[in-house]
C-alpha positions as CSV (number, residue, x, y, z in Angstrom):
1,X,14.5,22.4,-23.4
2,X,13.9,25.0,-20.7
3,X,11.4,24.1,-18.1
4,X,9.5,27.0,-16.5
5,X,10.1,27.4,-12.8
6,X,7.4,26.2,-10.4
7,X,4.8,28.8,-9.6
8,X,3.0,29.2,-6.3
9,X,0.4,31.1,-4.4
10,X,-0.6,31.2,-0.7
11,X,-3.8,32.5,1.0
12,X,-5.6,32.5,4.3
13,X,-9.3,32.1,5.0
14,X,-10.0,31.2,1.4
15,X,-12.8,29.4,-0.4
16,X,-12.8,27.0,-3.2
17,X,-13.9,29.5,-5.8
18,X,-10.9,31.6,-5.0
19,X,-8.6,28.6,-5.3
20,X,-9.8,27.8,-8.8
21,X,-9.4,31.4,-9.8
22,X,-5.8,31.5,-8.5
23,X,-5.0,28.3,-10.3
24,X,-6.2,29.8,-13.5
25,X,-3.9,32.8,-12.9
26,X,-0.9,30.5,-12.3
27,X,-1.6,28.8,-15.7
28,X,-1.7,32.2,-17.4
29,X,1.6,33.3,-15.8
30,X,3.2,30.0,-16.8
31,X,2.2,30.4,-20.4
32,X,3.4,34.0,-20.5
33,X,6.7,33.2,-18.8
34,X,7.6,30.3,-21.1
35,X,5.7,30.6,-24.4
36,X,8.2,28.3,-26.2
37,X,7.5,25.3,-23.9
38,X,3.8,24.7,-24.5
39,X,3.0,22.9,-21.3
40,X,0.3,20.3,-21.6
41,X,-2.5,20.6,-19.1
42,X,-2.8,16.9,-18.5
43,X,-4.3,15.2,-15.4
44,X,-4.8,11.5,-15.3
45,X,-6.5,11.3,-11.9
46,X,-7.4,13.3,-8.7
47,X,-5.4,12.4,-5.7
48,X,-6.6,13.4,-2.2
49,X,-4.0,12.8,0.5
50,X,-4.7,13.2,4.2
51,X,-1.9,14.6,6.4
52,X,-2.6,14.2,10.1
53,X,-0.1,16.9,11.0
54,X,2.4,19.3,9.4
55,X,5.2,16.6,9.4
56,X,3.0,14.1,7.6
57,X,1.8,16.6,5.1
58,X,5.4,17.6,4.3
59,X,6.3,14.0,3.8
60,X,3.4,13.5,1.4
61,X,4.5,16.5,-0.6
62,X,8.1,15.4,-0.8
63,X,6.9,12.0,-2.1
64,X,4.7,13.6,-4.7
65,X,7.4,15.9,-5.8
66,X,9.6,12.9,-6.7
67,X,6.9,11.2,-8.8
68,X,5.1,14.1,-10.5
69,X,6.9,13.5,-13.8
70,X,5.3,10.0,-13.8
71,X,1.7,11.0,-12.8
72,X,0.6,14.4,-13.8
73,X,-2.4,15.0,-11.7
74,X,-4.4,17.4,-9.5
75,X,-3.3,16.6,-5.9
76,X,-5.1,17.9,-2.9
77,X,-3.2,17.5,0.4
78,X,-5.5,18.0,3.3
79,X,-4.2,18.8,6.8
80,X,-6.9,18.8,9.6
81,X,-6.6,21.1,12.6
82,X,-9.9,20.5,14.3
83,X,-8.8,22.0,17.7
84,X,-7.5,25.3,16.2
85,X,-9.4,28.4,17.3
86,X,-11.7,29.8,14.8
87,X,-12.8,28.1,11.6
88,X,-11.3,28.5,8.1
89,X,-9.1,27.3,5.3
90,X,-5.6,28.3,4.6
91,X,-4.2,27.1,1.2
92,X,-1.0,27.0,-0.9
93,X,-1.0,26.3,-4.6
94,X,1.9,24.9,-6.7
95,X,2.1,24.5,-10.4
96,X,5.3,22.5,-11.4
97,X,6.2,21.2,-14.8
98,X,8.5,18.4,-15.9
99,X,10.0,17.6,-19.3
100,X,11.1,13.9,-19.8
101,X,12.5,14.4,-23.3
102,X,12.4,16.8,-26.2
103,X,9.9,14.5,-28.0
104,X,7.5,14.4,-25.1
105,X,5.4,17.5,-24.2
106,X,6.0,19.2,-20.9
107,X,3.5,18.0,-18.4
108,X,2.4,20.0,-15.3
109,X,1.3,18.9,-11.9
110,X,-1.2,20.9,-9.8
111,X,-0.9,20.6,-6.0
112,X,-3.3,22.2,-3.5
113,X,-2.3,22.0,0.1
114,X,-5.2,22.8,2.5
115,X,-4.9,23.5,6.2
116,X,-8.5,23.2,7.4
117,X,-9.0,24.7,10.8
118,X,-11.7,24.5,13.5
119,X,-15.2,23.3,12.8
120,X,-14.5,23.4,9.0
121,X,-12.3,20.3,9.7
122,X,-15.5,18.3,10.4
123,X,-16.5,18.8,6.7
124,X,-13.4,18.0,4.8
125,X,-15.3,16.2,2.0
126,X,-17.3,19.4,1.4
127,X,-14.0,21.4,1.1
128,X,-12.4,18.8,-1.2
129,X,-15.3,17.8,-3.5
130,X,-15.6,21.2,-5.5
131,X,-11.8,21.0,-6.3
132,X,-12.0,17.6,-7.9
133,X,-11.8,17.4,-11.7
134,X,-14.8,15.6,-13.1
135,X,-14.6,12.4,-15.2
136,X,-11.3,11.3,-13.6
137,X,-10.7,8.6,-11.1
138,X,-10.1,9.8,-7.6
139,X,-7.7,8.2,-5.1
140,X,-7.7,8.8,-1.4
141,X,-4.2,8.2,0.0
142,X,-4.3,7.8,3.8
143,X,-0.8,7.3,5.3
144,X,-0.8,5.4,8.6
145,X,-3.9,3.6,9.8
146,X,-7.1,5.3,8.6
147,X,-9.6,6.5,11.1
148,X,-11.9,3.6,10.3
149,X,-15.4,4.3,11.6
150,X,-14.8,8.0,11.9
151,X,-17.0,10.3,9.9
152,X,-14.0,12.4,8.6
153,X,-12.4,9.3,7.0
154,X,-15.7,7.9,5.5
155,X,-16.9,11.2,4.2
156,X,-13.5,11.7,2.4
157,X,-13.7,8.1,1.1
158,X,-17.1,8.9,-0.3
159,X,-15.5,11.3,-2.9
160,X,-13.0,8.6,-4.1
161,X,-13.2,5.3,-5.9
162,X,-9.7,4.0,-4.8
163,X,-8.3,3.9,-1.3
164,X,-4.5,3.8,-1.1
165,X,-3.0,2.6,2.2
166,X,0.1,0.9,3.6
167,X,-1.1,-1.8,6.0
168,X,2.5,-2.1,7.3
169,X,2.0,1.2,9.0
170,X,-1.1,0.1,10.9
171,X,-0.9,0.3,14.7
172,X,-3.4,-2.5,15.1
173,X,-2.9,-4.7,12.0
174,X,-5.6,-7.2,12.7
175,X,-8.3,-4.6,13.3
176,X,-7.0,-2.6,10.3
177,X,-7.1,-5.5,7.9
178,X,-10.6,-6.4,9.0
179,X,-11.7,-2.8,8.3
180,X,-10.0,-2.9,4.9
181,X,-11.8,-6.2,4.1
182,X,-15.2,-4.5,4.8
183,X,-14.3,-1.6,2.6
184,X,-13.0,-3.8,-0.2
185,X,-16.2,-5.8,-0.2
186,X,-18.1,-2.6,-1.0
187,X,-17.8,-0.2,-4.0
188,X,-14.3,1.0,-3.2
189,X,-11.1,-0.6,-4.5
190,X,-8.2,-0.9,-2.1
191,X,-4.6,-0.5,-3.1
192,X,-2.3,-1.8,-0.3
193,X,1.4,-0.9,-0.7
194,X,2.3,-3.7,1.7
195,X,0.6,-6.2,-0.6
196,X,2.8,-4.9,-3.4
197,X,5.9,-5.5,-1.3
198,X,5.0,-9.2,-1.1
199,X,4.4,-9.7,-4.8
200,X,8.0,-11.1,-5.6
201,X,7.6,-13.5,-2.7
202,X,4.2,-14.7,-3.9
203,X,5.5,-15.2,-7.4
204,X,8.5,-17.4,-6.4
205,X,6.4,-19.5,-4.0
206,X,3.8,-20.2,-6.6
207,X,6.6,-21.2,-9.0
208,X,7.6,-24.0,-6.6
209,X,4.5,-25.9,-7.8
210,X,4.4,-25.0,-11.5
211,X,5.9,-28.4,-12.6
212,X,3.3,-31.1,-13.0
213,X,5.1,-33.6,-10.7
214,X,5.2,-31.0,-7.9
215,X,1.6,-29.7,-8.0
216,X,0.4,-32.4,-5.6
217,X,2.8,-30.9,-3.0
218,X,0.8,-27.7,-2.8
219,X,-2.2,-29.6,-1.5
220,X,-0.1,-31.6,0.9
221,X,1.7,-29.0,3.0
222,X,2.8,-30.3,6.4
223,X,4.3,-27.1,7.9
224,X,5.2,-23.5,7.1
225,X,8.0,-21.4,8.6
226,X,8.3,-17.6,8.2
227,X,11.3,-15.6,9.3
228,X,11.4,-11.8,9.7
229,X,14.2,-9.4,10.6
230,X,14.2,-8.0,14.1
231,X,12.9,-4.5,14.3
232,X,13.3,-1.8,16.9
233,X,10.7,-1.8,19.6
234,X,7.7,-3.9,18.5
235,X,7.4,-5.7,15.2
236,X,4.0,-4.3,14.2
237,X,5.2,-3.8,10.6
238,X,6.0,-7.5,10.4
239,X,2.6,-8.5,11.7
240,X,0.7,-7.1,8.7
241,X,3.0,-9.0,6.3
242,X,2.6,-12.2,8.2
243,X,-1.2,-11.9,8.1
244,X,-1.2,-11.1,4.4
245,X,1.1,-13.9,3.5
246,X,-0.9,-16.4,5.5
247,X,-4.1,-14.9,4.1
248,X,-2.8,-15.5,0.6
249,X,-1.9,-19.1,1.3
250,X,-5.2,-19.7,3.0
251,X,-7.1,-18.2,0.1
252,X,-5.3,-20.4,-2.4
253,X,-5.5,-23.7,-0.5
254,X,-8.7,-23.4,1.5
255,X,-7.1,-23.2,4.9
256,X,-9.0,-21.9,8.0
257,X,-7.2,-20.7,11.2
258,X,-6.9,-23.2,14.1
259,X,-5.1,-20.6,16.2
260,X,-4.9,-16.9,15.5
261,X,-2.4,-14.0,15.7
262,X,-4.5,-11.7,17.8
263,X,-1.8,-9.2,18.7
264,X,1.3,-7.7,17.1
265,X,4.3,-10.0,16.8
266,X,6.5,-9.8,19.9
267,X,8.8,-12.7,19.3
268,X,8.8,-16.3,18.1
269,X,5.2,-17.6,17.8
270,X,3.6,-20.9,16.8
271,X,0.3,-20.8,15.0
272,X,-1.8,-23.5,13.2
273,X,-4.2,-23.8,10.3
274,X,-6.7,-26.5,9.3
275,X,-6.9,-28.0,5.9
276,X,-9.9,-30.3,6.3
277,X,-9.0,-32.4,9.3
278,X,-5.3,-31.9,9.0
279,X,-3.5,-29.5,11.3
280,X,-0.7,-27.5,9.7
281,X,1.8,-25.9,12.1
282,X,3.0,-22.4,11.2
283,X,6.1,-21.2,13.0
284,X,7.0,-17.5,13.0
285,X,10.6,-16.5,14.0
286,X,12.2,-13.2,14.5
287,X,16.0,-12.9,13.9
288,X,18.5,-10.1,13.7
289,X,19.6,-9.7,10.1
290,X,20.9,-6.1,10.5
291,X,19.0,-2.8,10.7
292,X,18.1,-2.7,7.0
293,X,16.2,-6.0,7.4
294,X,14.0,-4.8,10.3
295,X,10.5,-6.2,10.0
296,X,11.2,-7.5,6.4
297,X,10.4,-11.0,5.4
298,X,13.7,-12.8,5.2
299,X,12.9,-16.5,4.7
300,X,10.1,-19.0,4.1
301,X,10.2,-22.8,4.3
302,X,7.3,-25.1,3.3
303,X,7.5,-28.8,4.1
304,X,5.1,-31.0,2.1
305,X,4.5,-34.7,1.5
306,X,1.7,-36.1,-0.7
307,X,0.5,-39.6,0.2
308,X,2.8,-42.2,-1.2
309,X,5.5,-39.6,-2.2
310,X,8.8,-38.4,-0.8
311,X,8.9,-35.4,1.5
312,X,9.6,-32.1,-0.2
313,X,11.2,-29.0,1.3
314,X,10.7,-25.7,-0.5
315,X,12.9,-22.8,0.8
316,X,13.2,-19.1,-0.1
317,X,16.0,-17.2,1.7
318,X,16.7,-13.5,1.3
319,X,20.3,-12.3,1.1
320,X,21.6,-10.0,3.9
321,X,22.0,-7.1,1.4
322,X,18.3,-7.7,0.6
323,X,19.0,-7.7,-3.1
324,X,18.6,-11.4,-3.9
325,X,16.4,-14.5,-3.2
326,X,17.9,-18.0,-3.0
327,X,15.2,-20.5,-4.0
328,X,15.7,-24.2,-3.2
329,X,13.6,-27.2,-4.0
330,X,14.6,-30.5,-2.2
331,X,12.8,-33.7,-2.7
332,X,14.1,-37.0,-1.3
333,X,16.2,-39.0,-3.7
334,X,16.5,-36.1,-6.2
335,X,19.3,-33.6,-6.6
336,X,18.3,-30.2,-5.0
337,X,17.3,-27.5,-7.4
338,X,18.7,-24.1,-6.4
339,X,18.6,-20.8,-8.1
340,X,19.2,-17.1,-7.2
341,X,17.0,-14.4,-8.5
342,X,17.3,-10.6,-8.0
343,X,14.9,-8.9,-5.7
344,X,14.3,-5.3,-6.4
345,X,14.0,-3.3,-3.2
346,X,11.6,-0.6,-4.3
347,X,11.8,2.8,-2.7
348,X,8.6,3.8,-0.9
349,X,8.0,6.5,-3.4
350,X,8.3,4.0,-6.3
351,X,5.7,1.8,-4.6
352,X,3.3,4.7,-4.3
353,X,3.8,5.5,-8.0
354,X,3.1,1.9,-8.9
355,X,-0.1,1.8,-6.9
356,X,-1.3,4.9,-8.5
357,X,-1.2,3.1,-11.8
358,X,-3.7,0.5,-10.7
359,X,-7.4,1.3,-11.2
360,X,-10.2,-0.9,-10.3
361,X,-10.8,-3.8,-7.9
362,X,-8.2,-6.5,-7.1
363,X,-10.4,-9.5,-6.5
364,X,-7.5,-11.6,-5.2
365,X,-6.7,-9.0,-2.6
366,X,-10.3,-8.8,-1.5
367,X,-10.2,-12.5,-0.7
368,X,-6.7,-12.4,0.9
369,X,-7.5,-9.5,3.2
370,X,-10.6,-11.3,4.4
371,X,-8.6,-14.4,5.1
372,X,-5.8,-12.3,6.7
373,X,-8.4,-10.9,9.1
374,X,-9.5,-14.3,10.1
375,X,-5.9,-15.3,10.7
376,X,-5.8,-12.3,13.2
377,X,-9.0,-13.6,14.9
378,X,-11.3,-11.1,13.4
379,X,-14.4,-12.0,11.4
380,X,-15.6,-9.8,8.6
381,X,-19.3,-9.3,9.0
382,X,-21.5,-8.2,6.0
383,X,-25.1,-7.3,6.0
384,X,-27.5,-10.1,4.9
C-alpha cells in the first residue's frame, strides 16, 4: 500500500490560530494527494517536549520519528530562546503517515516544532495550551534535568498530567529525585525512564525470595553490594540508579539511611542503612567492564541470615555483552541454584515509547523516589 509522503510547512512570527489553519491545509493536501489511502486522523495523547537548544530539539524529533508508527499523536516540540532579540514564534509543521499492514488503517502523526524567541519564551504554556487537543492525556517530556523551581518548567507542567523524565540524565541526582518526589506527591504522575531500566533487576531480585523457605531471608539481610561499570568522567548516571535501587529496597523492607550518598559517585563507596537497630552495610564498587557497560548496573550481591538459619548469598551478575543475567542462590549445606536469563537491552527510543504507554500514577515509584531522596540525604517536605 502506498503511503503519502510527509507534508510540511514553515513560518516565522506566527500565532496559534495560523498554525491550526496550516495544519488543516496539510490534511486537505494529504487527502487530495493519496485518496486511496484513507489516513486515519487518530491521536491517543498530546506530547509536549522541551528542547533546551537546537541540538536537543533535533534529538527529540529523531526519536519521535522512530516511534510515530507506535504512538500516533500531536507532538509539540518547544525550543526556548529567551535571549534572542525581539519576541515571536517561528514554527514548522510536519504531517507524516505510517502503514503497519494492509489490514490496519494508515495513521498519521502531527508534529509542531516551535522556536519561541525573546519575551515570548517566558510564556511557553500560553503558547502551547491552545494547540493541545482536548479530552486527551498530555505528557510533558523534559530531557535532562528539569528546571525544578523555575516558572517556565512549572507553567508547562501545569498543562500536562504526566511528566516524562530520565533521572539518569540528572546533573544533581539527589536534588533531582527529591524534586521528583515532591511532584509525584501532587496531582502529576511521573514516568522515569531510568526506573524502567531497573525493572528486570527488580524482578529477579524479588524472585530470590519467592520460595516459602527463603522468604525469611528478605527480612534478615546482612549486607548489600552493588557493582557498576566505570564511565568516562564522573559517574553521575550511575548515581541515580544506585539511589533508585536502594530506595526500592528501603521501601520494601522499611530501611532508613544511616549514611547517605550526598554527591555523585566518584569511586568505591561504603554506605549503611538501618533496619530497626541493625546496621546493614552497603558497598558500592565501580569497575571497568568495557565502554558499553559504562554507568550500567553490572552486579548485585545480597548476604542474609535469619536467626537460627544458615547464611544465604544471592547474586546477580550481568554478562560482559550485557545480554544476560546469571542468577545464583547459595545457602550453606545446599547445592547452589544457578540460572541464566536473557536481559533485553532496550534502545533509548524503545524506552520512551514504553513510557508513553503508561497513564496514571505509579504508587510504588512515588514511595521509591521518596526513599531514594532520603538515601541521598534529602528530605521531602510536604505542607501540613
